[in-house]
PDB file of N, CA, C and O in Angstrom:
ATOM      1  N   UNK A   1     -52.760  73.096-133.307  1.00  0.00           N
ATOM      2  CA  UNK A   1     -53.267  73.800-132.009  1.00  0.00           C
ATOM      3  C   UNK A   1     -54.519  72.957-131.543  1.00  0.00           C
ATOM      4  O   UNK A   1     -55.387  72.551-132.316  1.00  0.00           O
ATOM      5  N   UNK A   2     -54.501  72.755-130.240  1.00  0.00           N
ATOM      6  CA  UNK A   2     -55.643  71.989-129.596  1.00  0.00           C
ATOM      7  C   UNK A   2     -56.474  73.035-128.948  1.00  0.00           C
ATOM      8  O   UNK A   2     -55.999  73.791-128.101  1.00  0.00           O
ATOM      9  N   UNK A   3     -57.771  73.089-129.357  1.00  0.00           N
ATOM     10  CA  UNK A   3     -58.695  74.116-128.626  1.00  0.00           C
ATOM     11  C   UNK A   3     -59.489  73.284-127.583  1.00  0.00           C
ATOM     12  O   UNK A   3     -59.998  72.201-127.875  1.00  0.00           O
ATOM     13  N   UNK A   4     -59.560  73.790-126.477  1.00  0.00           N
ATOM     14  CA  UNK A   4     -60.265  73.111-125.436  1.00  0.00           C
ATOM     15  C   UNK A   4     -61.863  73.118-125.693  1.00  0.00           C
ATOM     16  O   UNK A   4     -62.503  74.126-125.994  1.00  0.00           O
ATOM     17  N   UNK A   5     -62.379  71.863-125.529  1.00  0.00           N
ATOM     18  CA  UNK A   5     -63.825  71.783-125.708  1.00  0.00           C
ATOM     19  C   UNK A   5     -64.715  72.697-125.055  1.00  0.00           C
ATOM     20  O   UNK A   5     -65.813  72.911-125.568  1.00  0.00           O
ATOM     21  N   UNK A   6     -64.348  73.318-123.884  1.00  0.00           N
ATOM     22  CA  UNK A   6     -65.098  74.262-123.112  1.00  0.00           C
ATOM     23  C   UNK A   6     -65.313  75.498-123.995  1.00  0.00           C
ATOM     24  O   UNK A   6     -66.246  76.248-123.710  1.00  0.00           O
ATOM     25  N   UNK A   7     -64.548  75.760-125.011  1.00  0.00           N
ATOM     26  CA  UNK A   7     -64.722  76.937-125.772  1.00  0.00           C
ATOM     27  C   UNK A   7     -65.808  76.756-126.923  1.00  0.00           C
ATOM     28  O   UNK A   7     -66.245  77.722-127.547  1.00  0.00           O
ATOM     29  N   UNK A   8     -66.183  75.530-127.138  1.00  0.00           N
ATOM     30  CA  UNK A   8     -67.313  75.242-128.066  1.00  0.00           C
ATOM     31  C   UNK A   8     -68.685  76.167-127.826  1.00  0.00           C
ATOM     32  O   UNK A   8     -69.400  75.958-126.847  1.00  0.00           O
ATOM     33  N   UNK A   9     -68.970  77.142-128.743  1.00  0.00           N
ATOM     34  CA  UNK A   9     -70.038  77.967-128.585  1.00  0.00           C
ATOM     35  C   UNK A   9     -69.699  79.323-127.882  1.00  0.00           C
ATOM     36  O   UNK A   9     -70.571  80.139-127.584  1.00  0.00           O
ATOM     37  N   UNK A  10     -68.350  79.503-127.638  1.00  0.00           N
ATOM     38  CA  UNK A  10     -67.915  80.712-126.933  1.00  0.00           C
ATOM     39  C   UNK A  10     -68.111  81.951-127.912  1.00  0.00           C
ATOM     40  O   UNK A  10     -67.913  81.904-129.126  1.00  0.00           O
ATOM     41  N   UNK A  11     -68.515  83.024-127.221  1.00  0.00           N
ATOM     42  CA  UNK A  11     -68.525  84.301-127.894  1.00  0.00           C
ATOM     43  C   UNK A  11     -67.466  85.235-127.468  1.00  0.00           C
ATOM     44  O   UNK A  11     -67.354  85.475-126.266  1.00  0.00           O
ATOM     45  N   UNK A  12     -66.676  85.788-128.327  1.00  0.00           N
ATOM     46  CA  UNK A  12     -65.423  86.498-128.123  1.00  0.00           C
ATOM     47  C   UNK A  12     -65.708  87.947-128.528  1.00  0.00           C
ATOM     48  O   UNK A  12     -66.032  88.155-129.698  1.00  0.00           O
ATOM     49  N   UNK A  13     -65.619  88.925-127.702  1.00  0.00           N
ATOM     50  CA  UNK A  13     -65.714  90.368-128.122  1.00  0.00           C
ATOM     51  C   UNK A  13     -64.697  90.738-129.141  1.00  0.00           C
ATOM     52  O   UNK A  13     -63.578  90.237-129.028  1.00  0.00           O
ATOM     53  N   UNK A  14     -64.957  91.594-130.173  1.00  0.00           N
ATOM     54  CA  UNK A  14     -64.155  92.097-131.057  1.00  0.00           C
ATOM     55  C   UNK A  14     -64.006  91.407-132.450  1.00  0.00           C
ATOM     56  O   UNK A  14     -64.796  90.497-132.701  1.00  0.00           O
ATOM     57  N   UNK A  15     -63.152  91.723-133.298  1.00  0.00           N
ATOM     58  CA  UNK A  15     -63.033  91.221-134.443  1.00  0.00           C
ATOM     59  C   UNK A  15     -63.137  92.203-135.634  1.00  0.00           C
ATOM     60  O   UNK A  15     -62.758  91.844-136.749  1.00  0.00           O
ATOM     61  N   UNK A  16     -63.608  93.344-135.431  1.00  0.00           N
ATOM     62  CA  UNK A  16     -63.774  94.400-136.419  1.00  0.00           C
ATOM     63  C   UNK A  16     -63.492  95.730-135.791  1.00  0.00           C
ATOM     64  O   UNK A  16     -63.991  96.072-134.719  1.00  0.00           O
ATOM     65  N   UNK A  17     -62.588  96.545-136.571  1.00  0.00           N
ATOM     66  CA  UNK A  17     -62.306  97.913-136.125  1.00  0.00           C
ATOM     67  C   UNK A  17     -63.436  98.900-136.323  1.00  0.00           C
ATOM     68  O   UNK A  17     -63.396  99.967-135.710  1.00  0.00           O
ATOM     69  N   UNK A  18     -64.492  98.606-137.178  1.00  0.00           N
ATOM     70  CA  UNK A  18     -65.446  99.460-137.446  1.00  0.00           C
ATOM     71  C   UNK A  18     -66.751  99.303-136.690  1.00  0.00           C
ATOM     72  O   UNK A  18     -67.668 100.111-136.833  1.00  0.00           O
ATOM     73  N   UNK A  19     -66.830  98.179-135.823  1.00  0.00           N
ATOM     74  CA  UNK A  19     -68.178  97.957-135.156  1.00  0.00           C
ATOM     75  C   UNK A  19     -67.907  97.205-133.899  1.00  0.00           C
ATOM     76  O   UNK A  19     -66.777  96.793-133.641  1.00  0.00           O
ATOM     77  N   UNK A  20     -68.945  97.019-133.104  1.00  0.00           N
ATOM     78  CA  UNK A  20     -68.763  96.242-131.876  1.00  0.00           C
ATOM     79  C   UNK A  20     -69.041  94.709-132.132  1.00  0.00           C
ATOM     80  O   UNK A  20     -69.874  94.043-131.518  1.00  0.00           O
ATOM     81  N   UNK A  21     -68.232  94.269-133.110  1.00  0.00           N
ATOM     82  CA  UNK A  21     -68.471  92.851-133.493  1.00  0.00           C
ATOM     83  C   UNK A  21     -68.174  91.839-132.449  1.00  0.00           C
ATOM     84  O   UNK A  21     -67.368  92.105-131.557  1.00  0.00           O
ATOM     85  N   UNK A  22     -68.818  90.622-132.515  1.00  0.00           N
ATOM     86  CA  UNK A  22     -68.433  89.474-131.716  1.00  0.00           C
ATOM     87  C   UNK A  22     -68.036  88.438-132.574  1.00  0.00           C
ATOM     88  O   UNK A  22     -68.475  88.315-133.717  1.00  0.00           O
ATOM     89  N   UNK A  23     -67.079  87.562-131.964  1.00  0.00           N
ATOM     90  CA  UNK A  23     -66.659  86.321-132.874  1.00  0.00           C
ATOM     91  C   UNK A  23     -67.415  85.013-132.129  1.00  0.00           C
ATOM     92  O   UNK A  23     -67.639  84.973-130.919  1.00  0.00           O
ATOM     93  N   UNK A  24     -67.683  84.203-132.862  1.00  0.00           N
ATOM     94  CA  UNK A  24     -68.329  82.968-132.390  1.00  0.00           C
ATOM     95  C   UNK A  24     -67.496  81.764-132.754  1.00  0.00           C
ATOM     96  O   UNK A  24     -67.271  81.489-133.932  1.00  0.00           O
ATOM     97  N   UNK A  25     -67.028  81.028-131.724  1.00  0.00           N
ATOM     98  CA  UNK A  25     -66.264  79.824-131.938  1.00  0.00           C
ATOM     99  C   UNK A  25     -66.975  78.545-131.937  1.00  0.00           C
ATOM    100  O   UNK A  25     -67.627  78.351-130.911  1.00  0.00           O
ATOM    101  N   UNK A  26     -67.020  77.575-132.869  1.00  0.00           N
ATOM    102  CA  UNK A  26     -67.652  76.434-132.834  1.00  0.00           C
ATOM    103  C   UNK A  26     -67.107  75.291-133.377  1.00  0.00           C
ATOM    104  O   UNK A  26     -66.595  75.423-134.489  1.00  0.00           O
ATOM    105  N   UNK A  27     -67.088  74.092-132.815  1.00  0.00           N
ATOM    106  CA  UNK A  27     -66.611  72.830-133.335  1.00  0.00           C
ATOM    107  C   UNK A  27     -67.716  72.294-134.220  1.00  0.00           C
ATOM    108  O   UNK A  27     -68.813  71.992-133.751  1.00  0.00           O
ATOM    109  N   UNK A  28     -67.402  72.174-135.565  1.00  0.00           N
ATOM    110  CA  UNK A  28     -68.411  71.695-136.513  1.00  0.00           C
ATOM    111  C   UNK A  28     -68.252  70.138-136.755  1.00  0.00           C
ATOM    112  O   UNK A  28     -69.198  69.441-137.123  1.00  0.00           O
ATOM    113  N   UNK A  29     -67.101  69.697-136.542  1.00  0.00           N
ATOM    114  CA  UNK A  29     -66.837  68.190-136.524  1.00  0.00           C
ATOM    115  C   UNK A  29     -65.669  68.030-135.480  1.00  0.00           C
ATOM    116  O   UNK A  29     -64.937  68.982-135.208  1.00  0.00           O
ATOM    117  N   UNK A  30     -65.543  66.923-134.968  1.00  0.00           N
ATOM    118  CA  UNK A  30     -64.423  66.664-134.006  1.00  0.00           C
ATOM    119  C   UNK A  30     -63.059  67.133-134.690  1.00  0.00           C
ATOM    120  O   UNK A  30     -62.637  66.702-135.763  1.00  0.00           O
ATOM    121  N   UNK A  31     -62.469  68.053-133.917  1.00  0.00           N
ATOM    122  CA  UNK A  31     -61.117  68.644-134.466  1.00  0.00           C
ATOM    123  C   UNK A  31     -61.283  69.724-135.450  1.00  0.00           C
ATOM    124  O   UNK A  31     -60.273  70.348-135.774  1.00  0.00           O
ATOM    125  N   UNK A  32     -62.424  70.032-135.972  1.00  0.00           N
ATOM    126  CA  UNK A  32     -62.601  71.168-137.071  1.00  0.00           C
ATOM    127  C   UNK A  32     -63.475  72.282-136.490  1.00  0.00           C
ATOM    128  O   UNK A  32     -64.642  72.107-136.140  1.00  0.00           O
ATOM    129  N   UNK A  33     -62.838  73.399-136.419  1.00  0.00           N
ATOM    130  CA  UNK A  33     -63.459  74.492-135.750  1.00  0.00           C
ATOM    131  C   UNK A  33     -63.758  75.618-136.601  1.00  0.00           C
ATOM    132  O   UNK A  33     -63.000  75.809-137.552  1.00  0.00           O
ATOM    133  N   UNK A  34     -64.735  76.397-136.421  1.00  0.00           N
ATOM    134  CA  UNK A  34     -65.040  77.758-137.203  1.00  0.00           C
ATOM    135  C   UNK A  34     -64.903  78.862-136.274  1.00  0.00           C
ATOM    136  O   UNK A  34     -65.166  78.693-135.084  1.00  0.00           O
ATOM    137  N   UNK A  35     -64.458  80.126-136.785  1.00  0.00           N
ATOM    138  CA  UNK A  35     -64.489  81.239-136.094  1.00  0.00           C
ATOM    139  C   UNK A  35     -65.203  82.206-137.021  1.00  0.00           C
ATOM    140  O   UNK A  35     -64.719  82.586-138.088  1.00  0.00           O
ATOM    141  N   UNK A  36     -66.460  82.604-136.519  1.00  0.00           N
ATOM    142  CA  UNK A  36     -67.171  83.647-137.342  1.00  0.00           C
ATOM    143  C   UNK A  36     -67.218  84.986-136.756  1.00  0.00           C
ATOM    144  O   UNK A  36     -67.394  85.100-135.543  1.00  0.00           O
ATOM    145  N   UNK A  37     -67.076  86.012-137.509  1.00  0.00           N
ATOM    146  CA  UNK A  37     -67.115  87.431-137.062  1.00  0.00           C
ATOM    147  C   UNK A  37     -68.681  87.784-137.400  1.00  0.00           C
ATOM    148  O   UNK A  37     -69.164  87.642-138.524  1.00  0.00           O
ATOM    149  N   UNK A  38     -69.412  88.272-136.241  1.00  0.00           N
ATOM    150  CA  UNK A  38     -70.711  88.785-136.375  1.00  0.00           C
ATOM    151  C   UNK A  38     -70.590  90.266-136.231  1.00  0.00           C
ATOM    152  O   UNK A  38     -70.273  90.774-135.156  1.00  0.00           O
ATOM    153  N   UNK A  39     -70.841  90.960-137.306  1.00  0.00           N
ATOM    154  CA  UNK A  39     -70.771  92.492-137.354  1.00  0.00           C
ATOM    155  C   UNK A  39     -72.097  92.985-137.030  1.00  0.00           C
ATOM    156  O   UNK A  39     -73.125  92.343-137.246  1.00  0.00           O
ATOM    157  N   UNK A  40     -72.046  94.254-136.455  1.00  0.00           N
ATOM    158  CA  UNK A  40     -73.230  95.068-136.375  1.00  0.00           C
ATOM    159  C   UNK A  40     -74.061  95.265-137.698  1.00  0.00           C
ATOM    160  O   UNK A  40     -73.432  95.149-138.750  1.00  0.00           O
ATOM    161  N   UNK A  41     -75.259  95.519-137.754  1.00  0.00           N
ATOM    162  CA  UNK A  41     -76.005  95.636-139.007  1.00  0.00           C
ATOM    163  C   UNK A  41     -75.600  96.937-139.719  1.00  0.00           C
ATOM    164  O   UNK A  41     -75.701  97.062-140.940  1.00  0.00           O
ATOM    165  N   UNK A  42     -75.174  97.824-138.971  1.00  0.00           N
ATOM    166  CA  UNK A  42     -74.708  99.138-139.549  1.00  0.00           C
ATOM    167  C   UNK A  42     -73.298  99.223-139.830  1.00  0.00           C
ATOM    168  O   UNK A  42     -72.840 100.309-140.183  1.00  0.00           O
ATOM    169  N   UNK A  43     -72.572  98.244-139.722  1.00  0.00           N
ATOM    170  CA  UNK A  43     -71.085  98.159-139.824  1.00  0.00           C
ATOM    171  C   UNK A  43     -70.700  98.435-141.363  1.00  0.00           C
ATOM    172  O   UNK A  43     -71.182  97.715-142.238  1.00  0.00           O
ATOM    173  N   UNK A  44     -69.868  99.434-141.662  1.00  0.00           N
ATOM    174  CA  UNK A  44     -69.252  99.607-142.980  1.00  0.00           C
ATOM    175  C   UNK A  44     -68.515  98.561-143.572  1.00  0.00           C
ATOM    176  O   UNK A  44     -68.657  98.316-144.770  1.00  0.00           O
ATOM    177  N   UNK A  45     -67.690  97.875-142.809  1.00  0.00           N
ATOM    178  CA  UNK A  45     -67.124  96.772-143.333  1.00  0.00           C
ATOM    179  C   UNK A  45     -67.894  95.733-143.677  1.00  0.00           C
ATOM    180  O   UNK A  45     -67.569  95.122-144.695  1.00  0.00           O
ATOM    181  N   UNK A  46     -69.008  95.321-142.969  1.00  0.00           N
ATOM    182  CA  UNK A  46     -69.904  94.358-143.264  1.00  0.00           C
ATOM    183  C   UNK A  46     -70.631  94.633-144.641  1.00  0.00           C
ATOM    184  O   UNK A  46     -70.818  93.764-145.493  1.00  0.00           O
ATOM    185  N   UNK A  47     -71.023  95.985-144.749  1.00  0.00           N
ATOM    186  CA  UNK A  47     -71.649  96.341-145.861  1.00  0.00           C
ATOM    187  C   UNK A  47     -70.794  96.157-147.193  1.00  0.00           C
ATOM    188  O   UNK A  47     -71.273  95.726-148.242  1.00  0.00           O
ATOM    189  N   UNK A  48     -69.536  96.519-147.027  1.00  0.00           N
ATOM    190  CA  UNK A  48     -68.535  96.201-148.145  1.00  0.00           C
ATOM    191  C   UNK A  48     -68.520  94.752-148.519  1.00  0.00           C
ATOM    192  O   UNK A  48     -68.681  94.394-149.686  1.00  0.00           O
ATOM    193  N   UNK A  49     -68.335  93.963-147.584  1.00  0.00           N
ATOM    194  CA  UNK A  49     -68.305  92.499-147.665  1.00  0.00           C
ATOM    195  C   UNK A  49     -69.702  92.025-148.495  1.00  0.00           C
ATOM    196  O   UNK A  49     -69.651  91.292-149.483  1.00  0.00           O
ATOM    197  N   UNK A  50     -70.799  92.497-147.999  1.00  0.00           N
ATOM    198  CA  UNK A  50     -71.991  92.042-148.675  1.00  0.00           C
ATOM    199  C   UNK A  50     -72.184  92.557-150.111  1.00  0.00           C
ATOM    200  O   UNK A  50     -72.795  91.897-150.951  1.00  0.00           O
ATOM    201  N   UNK A  51     -71.633  93.778-150.365  1.00  0.00           N
ATOM    202  CA  UNK A  51     -71.636  94.280-151.681  1.00  0.00           C
ATOM    203  C   UNK A  51     -70.636  93.474-152.537  1.00  0.00           C
ATOM    204  O   UNK A  51     -70.946  93.069-153.658  1.00  0.00           O
ATOM    205  N   UNK A  52     -69.386  93.244-151.961  1.00  0.00           N
ATOM    206  CA  UNK A  52     -68.533  92.422-152.832  1.00  0.00           C
ATOM    207  C   UNK A  52     -69.203  90.981-153.149  1.00  0.00           C
ATOM    208  O   UNK A  52     -68.955  90.429-154.221  1.00  0.00           O
ATOM    209  N   UNK A  53     -69.926  90.477-152.337  1.00  0.00           N
ATOM    210  CA  UNK A  53     -70.608  89.184-152.506  1.00  0.00           C
ATOM    211  C   UNK A  53     -71.806  89.248-153.433  1.00  0.00           C
ATOM    212  O   UNK A  53     -72.301  88.207-153.865  1.00  0.00           O
ATOM    213  N   UNK A  54     -72.299  90.473-153.761  1.00  0.00           N
ATOM    214  CA  UNK A  54     -73.273  90.669-154.687  1.00  0.00           C
ATOM    215  C   UNK A  54     -74.630  90.660-154.051  1.00  0.00           C
ATOM    216  O   UNK A  54     -75.651  90.618-154.737  1.00  0.00           O
ATOM    217  N   UNK A  55     -74.643  90.703-152.643  1.00  0.00           N
ATOM    218  CA  UNK A  55     -75.840  90.767-151.814  1.00  0.00           C
ATOM    219  C   UNK A  55     -76.099  92.104-151.250  1.00  0.00           C
ATOM    220  O   UNK A  55     -75.463  93.097-151.604  1.00  0.00           O
ATOM    221  N   UNK A  56     -77.031  92.119-150.375  1.00  0.00           N
ATOM    222  CA  UNK A  56     -77.425  93.289-149.779  1.00  0.00           C
ATOM    223  C   UNK A  56     -77.151  93.190-148.241  1.00  0.00           C
ATOM    224  O   UNK A  56     -76.954  92.069-147.772  1.00  0.00           O
ATOM    225  N   UNK A  57     -77.129  94.190-147.496  1.00  0.00           N
ATOM    226  CA  UNK A  57     -76.866  94.027-146.126  1.00  0.00           C
ATOM    227  C   UNK A  57     -78.136  93.977-145.359  1.00  0.00           C
ATOM    228  O   UNK A  57     -78.114  93.837-144.136  1.00  0.00           O
TER     229      UNK A  57
END
């Protein structure tokens, strides 16, 4: 899949059913992209992820 360069740095609403998360799209190297879900601080899904990683929210 080819991702248009105009989407680099885009914020996309959604990504979690438990909060009003946003997704961030970024090109980290030419042709290599990341999509990160940024959860709300009070999101129960994010808290479970942090607990599973051994960290705190």
